[in-house]
N, C-alpha and C positions, 0 to 999 in steps of 0.2 A: 504494500500500500504506500502510495506516495506520501511523504511527510506533510504535504500541503492539503491532503484530503481530510475533510471533516465528515464525510459520508462513508460509513462502513458498509460496503456492498459485498455480497457474497453470491456466487453462482454455483449451483449444484448441477453437475452433469449427470443426467440419468439415461443417456443414450447407450444402448447395448450394441456392440458391433454386430453387423449382419453379414451373411455370406458364409462360405465354407470355412471350417477351422484351419488353423495354420498347419503346414506340412510337418511331418514328424521330425524334420531336421531342426525345428525350433524357429525357423524364419517366419515372421508374421505375414498374414495375407495382405493383399493390396488394400482391402477394405479396412483392415486393422491399422495399417500404416496411415491411411488417410484420416481415420478417426483420431489416432494418436497425435498426428501432426497438427490437427485442427485445435487441439486443446489449448495451446498457449494463447490463441486468439481470444479466448474467454477471459484471460487474466492479464490483459495488457495494462500493466500498472503505470507505464510511462505515458499513456495517452489519455490522461485525465485533464480536461480543460477547466479553466477558472469558472466558466458558466455551469460546470457540473458540480461545483463545490457549494455546500451550504455553510456559510460562515455564521457563527453565533453573533448575536447583536447585543449591544449594551443599550439599556433604556433607563431614563429617569422616570420613576413612578410618580404619577400625578394623582390628584384627588379623584378625578374621573377617569374611566377607561378600564379595560380588562385587567390590567396588572393589579390595580387596587381593588376594584369592585368584584372581580371574579376570582383572581388568584390570591388576593388578600395581602399583598405586599404593602408596606407602610409608605405613604407619600414621602418623596424626597430621597428614598433609597435608590441605589443604582443596581440594576439586575442584569445578569449575564444569561443570554439564551432564554429569556422569559422563565427561568427556572430557579436561579440561585442569586441571593443577595450577596454582592461583593463589596458594597460600601454603604454605611449608614452615616449621614452627615451629623455634624455637631448641632445641638439644639439647646434650649433653655434647661432641659431636664437631663440631657445626656452629653457626655464628652464627645462621642462619635469616634469613627475610625480615622486613621491617618488617610490623607488624600490618596487617590489612586495615581499610579504613574503609567504614562503611556507615551508612545512615539507614533506620530502620524506618518503613514507611508504614502498616502495620496488620496485624491478625491475622485469619485465618479463624476461624469458630466452632471451639471445641475438638472434637477427635475422640479416639478411644481405639483404640490399636493393640495387637494381640495380640503378645506376646513369644514368639518361638520360638528354639530353640537354633541356633547357627551363623549368626546374623544373617539368617535366612530371613524372607521377607515373610509376615506373618500376616494374619488378618482385621482389618477396620476397622469400628468402630462409631461412629455419629454422636452417641450419647448413652448415658447410664448404663443406661437401660432395655434398649437393644440389647445391652449387655455381658452383662446378666443372661440375656436370651433366648438368647444364644450359649453359655451355660454358663460364664460368666467372672466374674472379680472384679477390682476395682482395688486390693484390699487384699493386700499381699504376705504378711502373716502368715496371712491366711485361705487364700491359695493354698498356702503352705508346709504348713499343717496338713492341707489336703485331700489332699496326696500320700500320707499314711499312713491316710487314712480309707476308701480303696477307691473313692472317687468324686472323682477329681482335677478341680479346676476349671482353666479356662484363665486365664492371667494377662494382663491388659490394662494398658497404660501410657497416661497422658495424653499426647496429641500436640497441640502448638501449632505452627501453620504461619504464619510471618510473610512478608509481601511486603516486600522490602528493595530499596533503591537502593544498589548496590555500586559503589564507585569502582575503576577499573582500577589494579592495582598498578604501580609504576614499572618493575619488571623485566619485565612482561608485554608481549608484542609487539602483535599485532593492529593492524597499520598501516592496514588498510582498514576498521577499526571494525565488524567483523562481530560480535564478541563484546560489545563495549562501544560501542553505537551513539549514545549521547547525549552531546553535547559541551556543556560549561559553560565559558564564557569571558567573564566580566564585565570591562568597562573595560580591554580590551586585555591582560589577564593571560594567562599560558600556559593553554592549554586543558586541562581535566580531563575524563576520559571515564567514563561510567557505564553500568550495565546494570540491568535489573530482574531479580530472582531470588526464588525461594521458598526458605525455610529451615525445614525441619521439625525440631522439637525434642521429644525424648521421653527418658525416663529421666534420666540425669545431665545431658544436654544441656538438658532442660526445666528442671532445677533451676538449672543454671549459666547458661543462656541466656534462656529465656522469662521465668522468674520475676523476674530483675533488671529486664528491660525493662518488664514489666507492673507491677512495684512503682513504678518511676519514673512510669509513666502514671497510676497511681492516687493516689500521695501525694507524688511528687517533681517533678523538673524538667520532666517531660513532661505535666503536668496539663492544659495547654491543647491540646497536639498532640504526636503522636509525632515530628513533624518538627522539634521545637525544638532538638535537638542530635543529633550523630552518635555512633557508637560505634566503638571499635577491637576487632578480633577476632583472636585467635590460639588455639592449643590447647596443652594440657599433659597429660602422662601421669599418670593416677591409678590406684589399685588398690583392690580389695576382695576379701577371701578368696583372695588369690594370683592374682586375675584382673586383668590390666592392660588399660586402655582409655584413650582420649583424650577429654577434655572441653573445651568452649569456655572461653576466658578472655576475657570481655567486659568492656570498661570504657567509661564515659561519656567522650566526647571533646569536640571543639570545638562551641561553640554555633553553630547554623546561622543565617545572616543571613536577613532577610525576602526578599532577592533570591533566595537559594538555595532557600528554601521555595517561592517562586513557581515556580522552575524545576522542582522536584519535582512540584508540583501540575499544571503544564502537561503533564508526561509522562503522568500518570495521568488527565488530563482532568478535573481538579477545579476548573478555572477557565476 
């Protein structure tokens, strides 16, 4: 299995060779040879494309939506793969966990997600022209005005999805490295464990998350590469019009060594 694969696929071959048995000399029949030679094609471990890989996602839990209302996660926590809490932020009553550490590898092309009440999943557009064809707008004021015009538009938000290398928090278990499979241990130092994950940012998360990263890439310390330094990530509660929600608190962190950058590149097959 390729080290990049997050999908554990198995193929069981139940085909029985047909035709006459092999000669007494022990040489296999032509049918047996054809069947045997075909087997490696079922297990082509090097022909796994990125579009065949299911990356886990990191999500900030909000007061509304499936993660809080159905899965029961506390608002403000950060969840990996919709299954495991990997970070609990500081609050008035709790000290909270240390911020997460991550390195951004890159971004997918921007998309546009329809905003629906209750945190429901809306339509997804790949460009601004698709937004218009779907009867939508990216301008909040235009959308707000349309509500009273008798021809309400759909409101779409810019969606930036980053591929990140996330370091395993100290408090997280995972002794068999199922969730964090990549070990980094230079010069006999204690091993650190990492996983690849997708982080989708829209609305306030786009403003507080994607924009600082892309700003550093354009005019700051990441001008040469996203891999130049890592980031710390936690969350904090914000509000607007008496609506409370959690947004990312992202800060530039340590400068990544050339050795660590090579480690990241080896994971994504860039070297």
